C-alpha positions as CSV (number, residue, x, y, z in Angstrom):
1,M,11.1,17.0,10.2
2,N,7.4,17.0,9.5
3,E,5.2,14.3,11.0
4,F,4.4,11.0,9.3
5,I,0.6,10.9,8.8
6,L,-0.9,7.6,7.6
7,H,-4.3,7.6,6.1
8,H,-5.6,4.2,6.4
9,Y,-8.2,1.8,7.9
10,P,-7.5,-1.1,10.2
11,A,-8.6,-4.0,7.8
12,S,-6.6,-2.8,4.9
13,P,-3.8,-5.4,4.1
14,Y,-1.7,-2.8,2.2
15,A,-2.0,-0.5,5.2
16,E,-0.8,-3.3,7.5
17,K,2.4,-3.5,5.3
18,I,3.1,0.2,6.1
19,R,2.1,0.0,9.7
20,L,4.6,-2.7,10.3
21,M,7.3,-0.7,8.4
22,L,6.6,2.2,10.7
23,G,6.9,-0.1,13.7
24,F,10.2,-1.7,12.4
25,K,11.7,1.7,12.0
26,G,10.6,2.7,15.4
27,L,8.7,5.8,14.1
28,R,6.1,7.9,15.8
29,W,3.2,8.6,13.4
30,K,-0.3,10.1,13.2
31,S,-3.2,7.8,12.4
32,V,-6.1,9.2,10.1
33,I,-8.8,6.6,9.7
34,I,-10.4,7.0,6.2
35,P,-13.5,5.5,4.7
36,V,-13.4,2.0,3.5
37,M,-15.1,2.8,0.3
38,M,-16.1,5.7,-1.8
39,P,-16.9,8.5,-1.3
40,K,-13.7,9.7,0.2
41,P,-13.8,13.5,0.0
42,D,-10.8,14.3,2.3
43,V,-8.7,11.7,0.4
44,I,-9.4,13.1,-3.0
45,A,-8.8,16.5,-1.6
46,L,-5.2,15.5,-1.0
47,T,-4.7,13.3,-4.0
48,G,-6.8,14.7,-6.8
49,G,-8.5,11.3,-7.6
50,Y,-6.3,8.4,-6.4
51,R,-8.4,6.4,-4.0
52,R,-6.4,3.4,-2.9
53,T,-5.4,2.8,0.6
54,P,-2.9,3.8,2.3
55,L,-1.5,7.3,1.8
56,L,1.5,8.7,3.5
57,Q,1.2,12.5,4.2
58,I,4.3,14.5,5.2
59,G,3.2,18.1,5.4
60,A,2.1,19.1,1.9
61,D,3.7,15.9,0.3
62,V,1.4,13.1,-0.3
63,Y,2.9,9.5,-1.1
64,C,0.6,6.9,-2.9
65,D,1.1,3.3,-3.2
66,T,3.2,1.2,-0.7
67,A,6.1,0.9,-3.0
68,R,6.5,4.7,-3.0
69,I,5.8,5.1,0.7
70,A,8.4,2.3,1.5
71,L,10.9,4.3,-0.6
72,E,10.2,7.6,1.4
73,L,10.3,5.9,4.8
74,E,13.8,4.4,3.8
75,R,15.0,7.7,2.7
76,R,13.9,9.7,5.7
77,A,14.7,7.0,8.4
78,P,17.4,4.7,6.8
79,S,18.1,2.7,10.0
80,P,17.1,-0.1,10.5
81,T,17.1,-0.5,6.7
82,L,14.4,-2.2,4.7
83,N,17.3,-3.5,2.2
84,P,19.7,-5.3,4.5
85,F,20.5,-7.7,1.5
86,G,20.4,-4.9,-1.1
87,D,17.8,-3.4,-3.3
88,T,17.9,-6.4,-5.7
89,F,15.7,-7.9,-8.4
90,A,15.2,-11.0,-6.1
91,V,13.5,-8.6,-3.5
92,Q,11.4,-7.0,-6.3
93,A,10.4,-10.2,-7.8
94,M,9.4,-11.8,-4.5
95,S,7.4,-8.6,-3.6
96,S,5.8,-8.3,-6.9
97,L,4.6,-12.0,-7.0
98,A,3.1,-11.7,-3.5
99,E,1.3,-8.5,-4.3
100,S,-0.2,-9.9,-7.5
101,A,-0.8,-13.7,-7.4
102,L,-0.8,-14.2,-3.7
103,F,-2.8,-11.3,-2.7
104,N,-5.4,-11.7,-5.4
105,T,-6.0,-15.3,-4.1
106,A,-5.9,-14.4,-0.3
107,V,-8.5,-11.6,-0.5
108,P,-11.3,-14.0,-1.9
109,I,-10.4,-16.5,0.6
110,A,-10.5,-14.3,3.7
111,F,-13.1,-11.7,2.9
112,Q,-16.0,-14.2,2.6
113,P,-19.4,-13.1,4.0
114,D,-19.1,-15.2,7.0
115,N,-15.7,-13.5,7.9
116,I,-16.6,-9.9,7.4
117,K,-17.2,-9.2,11.0
118,I,-13.7,-10.2,11.7
119,F,-12.4,-7.3,9.6
120,F,-15.2,-4.9,10.0
121,P,-16.8,-5.5,13.5
122,D,-19.1,-2.5,13.2
123,A,-20.5,-3.5,9.8
124,K,-24.2,-3.0,9.4
125,P,-26.5,-5.3,7.2
126,D,-26.1,-3.1,4.2
127,F,-22.3,-2.9,4.4
128,L,-21.5,-6.1,2.4
129,P,-23.5,-5.3,-0.8
130,S,-22.1,-1.8,-0.7
131,F,-18.7,-2.9,-0.2
132,G,-18.9,-5.4,-3.0
133,A,-20.3,-2.9,-5.4
134,D,-17.5,-0.4,-4.5
135,R,-14.8,-3.1,-5.2
136,V,-16.5,-4.0,-8.6
137,A,-16.5,-0.4,-9.5
138,M,-12.7,0.1,-8.4
139,R,-11.8,-2.8,-10.8
140,K,-13.8,-1.7,-13.7
141,G,-11.7,-1.4,-16.8
142,G,-8.6,-2.9,-15.0
143,T,-6.7,-6.1,-15.4
144,V,-7.1,-7.6,-11.9
145,R,-9.0,-10.8,-11.8
146,R,-10.5,-12.4,-8.6
147,G,-11.2,-16.1,-9.3
148,P,-13.7,-18.4,-7.7
149,L,-13.1,-19.6,-4.2
150,G,-11.8,-23.2,-5.0
151,E,-9.4,-21.9,-7.6
152,S,-8.1,-19.2,-5.0
153,K,-7.5,-21.8,-2.3
154,S,-5.6,-24.0,-4.6
155,V,-3.3,-21.2,-5.9
156,F,-2.9,-19.8,-2.3
157,V,-1.9,-23.2,-0.8
158,Y,0.5,-23.7,-3.9
159,L,2.3,-20.5,-3.1
160,A,2.3,-20.7,0.6
161,Q,4.0,-24.1,0.3
162,K,6.8,-22.2,-1.5
163,L,7.0,-19.9,1.3
164,E,7.2,-22.7,3.7
165,N,10.2,-24.2,1.6
166,Q,11.8,-20.8,1.9
167,F,12.6,-21.4,5.6
168,A,13.8,-25.0,5.2
169,D,17.5,-23.9,5.8
170,G,16.6,-22.4,9.2
171,R,16.5,-18.7,8.2
172,V,14.1,-16.6,10.2
173,F,13.1,-14.1,7.5
174,L,12.7,-14.6,3.8
175,L,16.1,-13.7,2.7
176,G,18.1,-14.2,5.9
177,N,18.3,-13.1,9.6
178,A,16.8,-9.7,9.2
179,P,13.5,-8.7,7.6
180,C,13.6,-6.8,4.3
181,T,11.1,-5.3,1.9
182,A,10.1,-8.6,0.7
183,D,9.1,-9.8,4.1
184,F,6.6,-6.8,4.6
185,S,5.3,-7.3,1.0
186,V,4.7,-11.0,1.5
187,Y,3.4,-10.7,5.0
188,H,0.5,-8.4,4.4
189,T,-0.8,-10.7,1.6
190,V,-1.2,-13.7,3.9
191,W,-2.2,-11.6,6.9
192,P,-5.9,-11.6,6.1
193,V,-5.9,-15.4,5.9
194,G,-4.1,-15.8,9.2
195,R,-6.7,-13.6,10.9
196,V,-9.7,-16.0,10.2
197,P,-9.7,-18.9,12.7
198,A,-11.9,-20.9,10.2
199,L,-9.0,-20.9,7.7
200,A,-6.3,-22.3,10.1
201,A,-6.4,-25.6,8.4
202,L,-5.0,-24.0,5.2
203,L,-1.8,-22.9,7.1
204,K,-1.5,-25.8,9.6
205,P,0.8,-28.1,7.4
206,M,3.2,-25.0,7.2
207,P,4.7,-24.5,10.6
208,R,7.8,-22.5,9.5
209,L,5.4,-20.1,7.7
210,I,3.2,-19.8,10.7
211,A,6.3,-19.1,12.9
212,W,7.5,-16.4,10.4
213,M,4.1,-14.8,10.4
214,A,4.3,-14.6,14.2
215,R,7.7,-13.0,14.1
216,M,6.3,-10.5,11.6
217,Q,3.4,-9.7,13.6
218,A,5.6,-9.2,16.8
219,I,7.4,-6.2,15.1
220,G,4.2,-4.1,15.9
221,H,3.0,-0.8,14.5
222,G,5.3,1.6,16.6
223,K,3.7,4.5,18.5
224,S,0.8,6.3,16.8
225,T,-1.7,9.0,17.9
226,T,-5.0,9.8,16.3
227,L,-5.6,12.7,13.9
228,S,-8.8,13.6,12.0
229,S,-8.9,14.0,8.3
230,S,-9.8,17.6,8.6
231,Q,-6.8,18.3,10.8
232,A,-4.6,16.5,8.3
233,L,-5.8,18.9,5.6
234,E,-5.2,21.8,7.8
235,I,-1.7,20.6,8.1
236,S,-1.3,20.2,4.3
237,K,-2.7,23.6,3.7
238,A,-0.3,25.3,6.1
239,A,2.7,23.6,4.8
240,K,4.9,23.8,1.7
241,P,6.0,20.8,-0.4
242,A,9.6,19.8,0.0
243,P,11.8,20.8,-2.8
244,I,12.7,18.1,-5.4
245,K,16.4,17.7,-6.1
246,G,17.7,16.7,-9.6
247,A,14.2,16.8,-11.2
248,Q,14.0,15.2,-14.5
249,A,11.4,14.2,-17.3
250,Y,12.8,10.7,-18.1
251,E,11.0,8.8,-20.9
252,T,7.8,10.8,-20.6
253,D,6.6,10.5,-24.3
254,G,6.9,14.2,-24.8
255,A,5.7,15.6,-21.5
256,A,8.1,18.1,-20.1
257,L,8.7,19.4,-16.6
258,G,5.9,22.0,-16.0
259,D,3.3,20.3,-18.3
260,T,-0.1,19.4,-17.2
261,V,-0.1,15.6,-17.0
262,E,-2.5,12.8,-15.8
263,V,-1.2,9.9,-13.6
264,M,-3.0,6.7,-12.7
265,P,-2.3,3.0,-12.0
266,V,-2.0,0.5,-14.7
267,D,-4.1,-2.4,-13.2
268,Y,-7.1,-1.1,-11.2
269,A,-8.6,1.9,-9.6
270,L,-8.1,3.9,-12.9
271,D,-8.9,7.4,-11.5
272,P,-6.5,9.9,-13.0
273,V,-4.7,12.5,-11.0
274,R,-4.1,15.8,-12.9
275,G,-1.3,18.2,-12.0
276,E,2.0,19.9,-13.1
277,L,4.8,17.5,-13.8
278,L,7.6,18.0,-11.3
279,N,9.6,14.9,-11.6
280,A,9.6,11.6,-13.6
281,T,12.5,9.2,-12.9
282,T,12.8,5.5,-13.0
283,D,11.3,5.2,-9.5
284,E,9.0,8.3,-9.2
285,I,6.4,10.4,-10.7
286,A,5.6,13.6,-8.9
287,V,2.8,16.2,-9.7
288,R,1.9,19.4,-8.1
289,R,-1.8,20.3,-7.7
290,S,-4.0,22.6,-5.6
291,D,-7.3,22.2,-3.8
292,P,-9.3,24.6,-1.8
293,R,-9.1,22.6,1.3
294,A,-5.7,20.8,1.0
295,G,-3.8,23.8,-0.4
296,T,-0.9,23.3,-2.8
297,V,0.4,19.7,-2.5
298,V,2.9,17.4,-4.4
299,V,1.5,13.9,-5.1
300,H,4.1,11.2,-5.4
301,F,3.7,7.8,-7.2
302,P,6.2,5.0,-8.0
303,R,7.0,4.8,-11.7
304,M,6.5,1.1,-11.9
305,G,2.9,0.2,-11.9
306,F,1.6,3.7,-13.0
307,Q,1.1,5.4,-16.3
308,L,1.8,8.9,-17.2
309,Q,0.5,11.0,-20.1
310,K,0.3,14.6,-21.2
311,A,-3.2,15.9,-20.5
312,G,-5.2,16.6,-23.7
């Protein structure tokens, strides 16, 4: 089996979600540290435009978005499972609420200027304005809203109290006695707040939530070794994408397999990826594209949260 190569940076909450999943499954993986902000030439060589973090590379297959990455980890390493209570609407609903409302309140709280050295210890004086400008550009034209600090704290505490109540019956994880996809999806949204000592007062009234966060942190990241982004590109160029079984073009508004299409998120970072449509099911969009440095790769996206259209 080809190696798992995670393209990420340490402060990324979404990357923390996947790092913990890799640890939970006891997988060995290669760590490629990528830039926090644009430009990201080696990332774009692999994806064709998609810029969000993290990416999972397996040979010449590139998996975008943590939902699609989690699906692939479960497929390739089914034990221990991410779905001990089933792949249900309840799990999806909990994950979706966390990665929208909870995440978009936690980020403005945690990533305040006074806290930036906690997440980016090597940041130079010009980092903060550059980082802010990059994130404004990433959200341009999208639907994601980051509210003012007071509003964010209020909504965060409201939702965190609901999480505290989730453990009132003595359960140790969100849905029972084992972690599931929802645990990883919720944890990474509160993880930044938990890292800032000055924000301890927000969580102090919620001891069950704090204890659950400690249990999730204890899962760890498994065993990783470092790899450069140029080495990762060499691996993709030397490999061939895995064949897709049972390919279909389900509800693609006229785009057929083999057509040139564009794929991009529906909410933010609206950078289209153009390629040949290889698969469009209810849970995946896959396109094939070529790059002089990455070679021929297949880029995989989840269907939910992404838009697909035939290239004009």
